[in-house]
C-alpha positions, 0 to 999 in steps of 0.5 A, a space after each residue: 307608335 308604341 316602342 316603349 312600355 313601362 307601365 301597365 298604361 303604356 303610351 296612354 299613362 305615359 302621357 299623362 305622366 303617371 305610374 304604377 311602378 318604377 321599372 325602367 323602360 325597356 323594348 319589348 316584343 310585340 304581342 296581340 291586343 284588342 286596342 281601342 282609339 275612339 270611343 264607341 270605335 272599332 276594337 283593332 287588333 295590334 300589335 303593341 309591346 309587351 307590358 313591363 313586369 312592376 317590381 312588386 308585381 308579375 306579368 300574366 299570360 292570358 288564356 281568357 278574358 270575359 267581356 262584361 257590361 262594365 268594359 262597354 261602358 269603357 268602350 263607350 266612354 261612360 267610364 271617366 277613368 278611360 283614357 285613349 288609346 286603352 286596352 279594356 278587359 278585366 276579367 282574366 284568367 291565366 299563368 304567371 310569366 314573370 314576377 317581380 324581384 320585390 314580389 312574394 308568394 307568386 311563382 312562374 306558372 301559377 294558374 291565376 285570376 285577380 279581382 278587377 279593383 287592385 288594392 295597394 296590399 298596405 293600407 288600413 283598408 287593405 290589411 283590413 281585407 277590404 281592398 275595394 276601397 283603397 284609396 290607391 286602388 288601380 282597376 284593371 282595364 279601366 285606370 291601366 290597360 286591361 287583359 284584351 290581350 295575350 298579356 297583362 301586368 298586375 301590380 301588387 301581385 302577392 296581395 291581388 293574385 289568386 291561385 286557381 283550383 286546378 279543375 278550374 279551367 281558365 274559361 270557366 274562371 274568366 267567367 266567374 270574372 267580376 260577376 260571380 264574384 261581385 254577385 257573391 259578395 253582393 248576397 253573402 256579405 252585403 246582403 247577408 242572404 239566409 236560406 229559405 229567404 226570398 231574394 229576387 234579381 233584377 236584370 239577368 245577364 251575367 251579374 245577375 245569372 251568377 246570383 241566381 245561381 249562388 242565391 240557389 246554392 244558399 238555399 233561398 228561394 229566388 224569384 228573377 225579373 227581365 224582359 227576355 225570354 231567353 234570360 229567364 229560362 236561363 234563370 231558371 236553368 240556374 236555380 230560379 224558383 219563378 221567373 217574371 217578364 217585367 215587360 209585362 206588368 204594369 208595376 213590377 213592384 207590386 207584382 213581385 210583392 204577389 209572387 212572393 207573399 208580401 215582397 223579398 227579404 233581398 232585392 238586387 238591382 243587377 243592371 243599374 237603370 233608374 227603372 230597375 233601381 226603383 223596381 228592386 226598392 218596391 219589391 222589398 218587404 218592410 225591413 227588406 234589403 236592397 243591394 245596387 249591383 249594377 253600375 249606374 251611369 250617364 243619366 242613371 247616376 242620380 235618382 230620386 228616392 221615395 224616403 219617408 215611404 219606403 226608407 222611412 216607413 217601411 224601414 228598407 236598408 240600401 246597400 252599395 257593392 263594388 266587386 270582391 278583394 283577393 282575400 274574399 275568393 276564398 270562400 268562393 272558390 271552396 264553394 266551386 271546388 265542392 261543386 255547389 257552383 259551377 261558373 261554366 254554366 254561365 258561359 254561352 259563347 267563346 270567341 276570339 280576341 278578334 270578336 271582342 268588338 261584335 261582342 261589345 256591340 251586341 251589349 248596344 241594346 239589351 244584354 244578351 243572357 250568359 257570359 261571353 269569353 275570350 279564349 283565342 287570344 293571338 287572334 
């Protein structure tokens, strides 16, 4: 069915007339990939052609890939960038197999990962270290075929690939994925969380638990909020000072303000639904900082806002948050190497590629606690 692959988006991208590199088409041997051909449908373990290496890019042998709530959005058709047929997967770690002739600073055999948002590396935003707002950005597993496969093509690899510390195994690196990196930027950049401040995390899936672990390492006080007893137990294990079952109080915001002595300094909506957004704002003390980490889709993409009461009178700050660019990985990986942060603690399940569909269907309801990682890509 797919005999040639000229770009990371393969047949779907070719059908739309889009390319992300100018490498000529070539015949390629097949590789295993979890292919989606209908939204909410089965992920078929299929033999598809190898990706072609972009001239300024690299081919990476995928050794592990996380299964993320964002993949669930893609699988259900909630992300407008996804066109069928499609290969998802954006939280990968692996080894460089091939390097394009115009790619510099990357060598075959390098152990690498990449942010899920890939910058062009040349525009003013990328040069300023802000590729997440690059107008020419590409998104692994969304705008082109991703890493639920044995191999993945990464364009602009000299800018986007990040070398992994030798001590960090592939599964833990994939578990970091977009969740640890997103939480890192949310707390250290967008919120500028400081030691001793109260952080409240609404939603303790992968990114929420990552935020708990990072905030505890920073020296903040952490209150974790969720409806899952298992997620709250894991938050305690990762350093939360207090937890709150959101299914119990009628007013979550009031309960948080009482537990934190007037409200949190920083609050994250780590789920992206209307209820957690409002609970996050109501949890804050005056001059508090809200960061929107969870991706709101469908009916949650537009919300009403009590502008006078919360934003004007209480002088709250609201920040958006979408990923961490490659230039921002160095400080995070330094924390990992110093043993201040251990991303392997987030990984609660390791599965083969054939188990990806079941992992996604498990997200139809409440977010399962912890992070699921695919670490057997050939079956």
